[in-house]
C-alpha positions as CSV (number, residue, x, y, z in Angstrom):
1,M,-7.5,89.9,-104.8
2,A,-9.4,86.7,-104.1
3,K,-11.9,85.8,-106.7
4,K,-15.5,86.2,-105.6
5,P,-17.2,82.7,-105.5
6,A,-19.9,82.1,-108.0
7,F,-23.5,82.3,-106.8
8,S,-24.7,78.6,-106.7
9,A,-28.0,76.8,-106.9
10,K,-27.5,75.8,-103.3
11,D,-27.2,79.5,-102.3
12,W,-30.4,80.3,-104.1
13,E,-32.3,77.4,-102.4
14,K,-31.1,78.6,-99.0
15,L,-32.2,82.1,-99.8
16,V,-35.7,81.2,-100.7
17,N,-36.2,78.5,-98.0
18,D,-35.2,80.5,-95.0
19,G,-38.7,80.0,-93.6
20,T,-39.0,83.4,-91.9
21,N,-40.8,85.6,-94.3
22,Y,-44.0,83.9,-95.2
23,G,-46.0,83.7,-92.0
24,D,-48.9,81.3,-92.3
25,E,-49.1,81.8,-96.1
26,G,-46.0,80.1,-97.4
27,E,-46.1,76.5,-96.1
28,G,-47.0,75.0,-99.5
29,F,-45.0,77.5,-101.7
30,T,-42.4,76.3,-104.1
31,P,-39.0,78.1,-104.0
32,K,-40.0,80.2,-107.0
33,Q,-43.4,81.0,-105.4
34,K,-41.5,82.1,-102.3
35,A,-39.3,84.4,-104.4
36,L,-42.4,85.8,-106.1
37,F,-44.2,86.3,-102.7
38,E,-41.2,88.4,-101.5
39,C,-41.8,90.7,-104.6
40,I,-45.3,91.5,-103.4
41,K,-45.4,94.6,-101.2
42,D,-48.4,95.3,-98.8
43,K,-50.4,92.7,-100.9
44,K,-51.0,95.5,-103.5
45,V,-47.7,96.0,-105.4
46,L,-45.9,93.3,-107.4
47,K,-42.3,94.6,-108.1
48,V,-40.0,92.4,-110.2
49,Q,-37.3,94.6,-111.6
50,D,-35.0,91.9,-113.0
51,A,-34.9,88.2,-113.6
52,Y,-32.2,87.3,-111.1
53,A,-34.4,86.7,-108.0
54,F,-35.8,83.6,-109.9
55,S,-32.5,82.2,-111.0
56,K,-30.6,79.4,-109.3
57,H,-27.4,80.5,-111.2
58,G,-27.4,84.3,-110.9
59,K,-28.4,84.9,-114.5
60,K,-31.6,85.0,-116.6
61,E,-32.7,81.5,-117.4
62,E,-33.9,80.3,-120.8
63,N,-37.7,80.8,-121.3
64,H,-37.7,83.1,-118.2
65,A,-40.4,85.5,-119.5
66,I,-43.0,82.8,-120.1
67,E,-42.1,80.9,-116.9
68,L,-42.4,84.2,-114.9
69,A,-45.8,85.0,-116.5
70,E,-47.0,81.5,-115.7
71,L,-45.8,81.7,-112.2
72,I,-47.6,85.0,-111.6
73,A,-50.7,83.9,-113.5
74,G,-51.2,80.9,-111.3
75,F,-50.3,82.5,-107.9
76,E,-53.4,83.3,-105.8
77,P,-51.9,86.1,-103.7
78,V,-51.6,88.2,-106.9
79,D,-55.4,88.6,-106.9
80,K,-55.1,91.6,-104.6
81,V,-52.3,93.3,-106.5
82,K,-53.2,96.6,-108.1
83,S,-49.8,97.7,-109.3
84,F,-47.6,95.6,-111.6
85,I,-44.0,96.7,-111.9
86,I,-42.2,94.1,-114.1
87,T,-39.1,95.5,-115.8
88,H,-36.0,94.1,-117.4
89,N,-37.6,90.6,-117.6
90,G,-37.8,90.2,-121.4
91,L,-41.6,90.1,-121.4
92,T,-42.9,89.2,-124.8
93,P,-46.4,89.3,-126.2
94,Q,-46.7,85.6,-125.5
95,A,-45.8,86.1,-121.9
96,L,-48.2,89.1,-121.7
97,Q,-51.1,86.9,-123.0
98,V,-50.5,84.5,-120.1
99,L,-51.0,87.4,-117.7
100,I,-54.1,88.7,-119.5
101,D,-55.6,85.2,-119.3
102,S,-55.0,84.8,-115.5
103,K,-58.0,84.9,-113.2
104,Y,-55.8,86.4,-110.5
105,V,-54.6,89.4,-112.6
106,Q,-57.4,91.8,-112.3
107,D,-58.4,95.4,-111.3
108,I,-55.0,96.8,-112.3
109,E,-54.4,100.5,-111.7
110,Y,-50.7,100.9,-112.2
111,L,-48.8,99.2,-115.0
112,Q,-45.0,99.5,-115.4
113,F,-43.6,97.2,-118.1
114,G,-40.5,99.2,-119.0
115,S,-37.4,97.6,-120.6
116,N,-39.1,94.5,-122.0
117,E,-39.8,93.1,-125.5
118,L,-43.5,93.8,-126.0
119,G,-43.3,95.7,-129.3
120,D,-46.3,96.8,-131.2
121,E,-48.0,93.4,-130.7
122,G,-47.8,93.6,-127.0
123,V,-49.1,97.2,-126.9
124,Q,-52.0,96.3,-129.1
125,M,-52.9,93.5,-126.6
126,I,-52.9,96.0,-123.7
127,A,-54.9,98.5,-125.7
128,N,-57.5,95.8,-126.6
129,S,-57.9,94.2,-123.2
130,E,-60.7,95.2,-120.9
131,K,-58.5,93.9,-118.1
132,F,-56.6,97.2,-118.2
133,C,-59.6,99.6,-118.2
134,N,-58.8,100.9,-114.7
135,V,-55.1,101.7,-115.4
136,H,-54.2,105.3,-114.6
137,T,-50.4,105.0,-115.0
138,L,-48.9,103.2,-117.9
139,N,-45.1,103.0,-118.5
140,L,-43.9,101.2,-121.6
141,E,-40.5,102.7,-122.1
142,C,-37.8,100.7,-124.0
143,N,-40.1,98.1,-125.6
144,G,-39.4,98.5,-129.3
145,I,-42.8,100.2,-129.9
146,G,-43.4,101.8,-133.3
147,P,-46.2,103.8,-134.9
148,E,-48.7,101.0,-134.8
149,G,-48.3,100.6,-131.1
150,A,-48.9,104.3,-130.6
151,K,-52.0,104.2,-132.8
152,A,-53.3,101.3,-130.7
153,L,-53.0,103.3,-127.5
154,A,-54.6,106.4,-129.1
155,T,-57.7,104.4,-130.3
156,S,-58.0,102.0,-127.3
157,P,-61.6,101.9,-126.0
158,F,-60.2,100.6,-122.6
159,L,-57.4,103.0,-121.7
160,S,-59.5,106.2,-121.3
161,N,-58.5,106.6,-117.6
162,I,-54.8,106.9,-118.1
163,D,-53.4,110.2,-116.8
164,Y,-49.7,109.3,-116.9
165,L,-48.1,107.7,-120.1
166,S,-44.4,107.2,-120.7
167,L,-43.2,105.8,-124.0
168,V,-39.5,106.9,-123.5
169,D,-36.9,105.4,-125.9
170,N,-39.3,103.7,-128.3
171,R,-39.7,104.6,-132.0
172,I,-43.2,105.8,-132.5
173,G,-42.0,108.6,-134.8
174,E,-44.0,111.4,-136.1
175,E,-46.8,109.1,-137.3
176,G,-47.3,107.9,-133.8
177,A,-47.0,111.4,-132.4
178,Y,-49.8,112.6,-134.7
179,A,-52.0,109.7,-133.7
180,I,-51.6,110.5,-130.0
181,A,-52.2,114.2,-130.6
182,D,-55.5,113.4,-132.4
183,S,-56.7,110.8,-129.9
184,D,-60.2,111.0,-128.6
185,N,-59.5,108.4,-125.9
186,L,-56.5,109.9,-124.1
187,A,-58.2,113.1,-122.9
188,S,-57.4,112.2,-119.3
189,L,-53.6,112.5,-119.8
190,T,-51.9,115.0,-117.6
191,Y,-48.3,113.7,-118.1
192,L,-46.9,112.4,-121.5
193,H,-43.3,111.5,-122.0
194,L,-42.2,110.8,-125.6
195,G,-38.5,111.4,-125.3
196,G,-36.3,109.3,-127.6
197,N,-39.0,108.5,-130.1
198,R,-37.6,109.9,-133.4
199,I,-40.0,112.8,-133.4
200,K,-38.0,115.3,-135.3
201,S,-40.3,117.8,-137.0
202,D,-41.5,120.9,-135.3
203,A,-44.9,120.3,-136.8
204,A,-45.3,117.0,-135.0
205,K,-44.1,118.5,-131.8
206,E,-46.5,121.4,-132.2
207,A,-49.4,119.1,-132.9
208,L,-48.9,117.6,-129.5
209,R,-48.4,120.9,-127.7
210,Q,-51.5,122.4,-129.4
211,S,-53.7,119.3,-129.4
212,K,-57.4,120.1,-128.9
213,K,-57.9,116.5,-127.7
214,L,-55.3,116.3,-124.9
215,V,-57.2,118.9,-123.0
216,N,-55.9,118.0,-119.5
217,L,-52.2,117.7,-120.5
218,Q,-49.9,119.6,-118.0
219,T,-46.5,118.0,-118.7
220,L,-45.2,117.1,-122.2
221,K,-41.7,115.9,-122.8
222,I,-40.3,115.4,-126.3
223,F,-36.6,115.3,-127.3
């Protein structure tokens, strides 16, 4: 069987310079801005599910997370985006801070940052930023989040509109579970997924099921 040729930098340049997908908006775009523009759907959804669309060599480049955040933060078409889906891009707290500081990232309603590297620090940044006060869907699965991150979400003064929260495959443990069960700020939740979070005791699970604070909860997943 013939060996498949490697994806080259020239292939990538050709892909993002085909000149047919940008209308009157892309004349001054750099190649990476063109790649980013193609990730924006209907001007309202930014969907970047891996790092490879921005790589000249078919693999995640060094410093990709910060460079992606800087690219998004300085890109004017992002100012109409309401839904951010950025997964498997190695986003760190430092990269997240770049997005938070952007004048174009605003009025966010849907935030999917699954499979990144935010940890407790990144979650605390989200919980403490007024920029996320309109978010109704928050997915932070697979981010190395522990009890402190869960506590930050539970006490956030800005995340009171969330009705969907997924923390699948983190490690908030029973301490984090109790914090969410006792949250005065997450009363809007209708869906909560805490699977894969080291919540072992029946007492912690029951605290969530019987919470007098999560009054609108309809779907709870724990395993």
